[in-house]
C-alpha positions, 0 to 999 in steps of 0.5 A: 849753438848746439849748447843753446839747443840742448838747453832749450830741449832740457827746458822743454823736457822739464816743463813737460815733466812738471806741468803736463798730465801723466799717462794715468791722467791721459787715459782717464776719460773723466779727465778728458775736459781738463786735458782738452783745456790743457792742450789749448795752451801747451804746444807739446801736448797739442802736437801729441793730441792726434797721436794714437796711444798704444795702451798695451805697450805702455802697460808692458813698459810699466810692468818691465820697469817694475820688474827691473828697477829696485822697488822704492820703500816706505822707511823711517824718515832720515836726513839725506834720503830721496823721496817721491811725494804723494800724488795728491799734492799735485793736480790741475791748477787754474791755468790747466797745468797739471802740477806733478810733484817732484822728487825731493832730498830731505835736508832737515827734520822737524820732530816736534811737528812731524815735518821736514825741510827738503830740496827739490830735485831735477834731472837735466844737468845742462840747466844747472847754475849757481846753487845747484848740487849734482847728486850723481847719476842716480838722483840728479840735481838738488836745488839748494836755492829752492828748499821748503817745509813739508809734512812727513806724511807728504813723503810717499816712497824712499828711493835711497840715500846720498853720501854725507859729503854730498849732503853737506855740499847741498847744505853749504850751497843753501846758505851761500850767497847767490848772484842773480841769473840773467833775467829772461834767460832759459835757466831763469825761466826754469827757476821761476817754474821750479819756485812755483812748483815748490811753493805749491808743494809747501803751501799745501802742507803749511796749514798742517805744520802750523796747527801742530806748532800751535798745538805744541804751544797749547800743550806747553801752556797746560803742562803746569797743572797747578798753574792751570787749576789756579787760573781756572778757579780764579775765574770761577771757584765753583768749577770742579776739577779732577786730579790729573797730571795733564792740564788739558785732561783736567779740563776735559773732565771738569764739571762746570756750574750750570750758569756756564753751560749752554742749554740744549739746542733745538736741533735733533739727535744726540748732544754732549758738552764741550769745554771751551777754555780761553788762555792768554790772560790773567785767568782762564775763562771756561764755558760749556757748549754743545756738540751734536753727534752726527756719526759714530762707528767702530771699525778695524779697532778704530772709533771714529766720530763726527759732529758739529759744535753748535756755537757761533764763537767756536774758533780754536784748537780742538782736543779729543779723548775717549773715556771708558769709566773703568779705564780712563782717558786716551787721547785721539786725533781731532780735526776741526773746521771752525767755519762750519763747526764740523769736527772729526776725531779718531781713537785707535786700538779700541774694542767693541766694548770701548765703543759701547760703554765709552764716551768722547770728551772734547776741549776747545782751546781759544787763545786770547791776546788781550783779556780783561 
């Protein structure tokens, strides 16, 4: 009986830890409406709604913990490390649960897409079952049955690293066959919640990881400059290609004949050409479309631009460079929303002179499965 009570209490603690708003949200008046909706369905928070919160006491406790606990660090990511996740990955869901990002254990690193595979952690050992691995008193329990991919940028603070033998135990448990738990048991319900939390964390990162994978595939496609040039010129021999060691940069500086260029748009403001190339067929069709510059600025040695590609057929992956006549091209970081054509690009390590005499170059790569 006592064990059952302890399991129920552990389940209550973990449910509150995963789905109840933290103190920082409770004290934020802008969150009052969402907190009120949460309390309608959360018995734990409903019971606390009449309690007076001593904000000064909480602030004092937080200061004491900050003094006494080892400070977390932002370190190079390594397998075996324990990390917290960025608070931006959490927040209110449709049921007014406040999803709080868990601590995670890094079990693998995907260098090609700057990603990691992690195992979710929890504290209440009485909820352990097959597939869980105890990491010791400092870090809690790793859910070897609940691993998923994240962006390395999702990792916020590193709290330490486990021993190699413990990491191996987690990896071995992850690959082991598991027997199903008794349905509707407390541990079963706890694991359903943990899977929900993990899914929320993973889904938020999936788009970024998939785009990086696609970008890597495009770079590989354009690695052979001679093959790229051959396909482009077979499409139209009048396209003028500059010498380059990079197929994408060669297209960024390509001069297209007039019949392949979109004429000036009716919208006001500065416009500049964007090279659109289709890959996946016997040739690589190219065309020019126009981008409208919406904003451009230079601050803290970074050039940032935003704009809109004015073309209906604008699905694809966008690559961006900054070109200064006497220096050449340097690639930046581009983001693109094909639904509205809005893009942004940033170029680090740039001077005011770079900004004044340079210009952006954009290439939009469209992957076609079937071409005539």
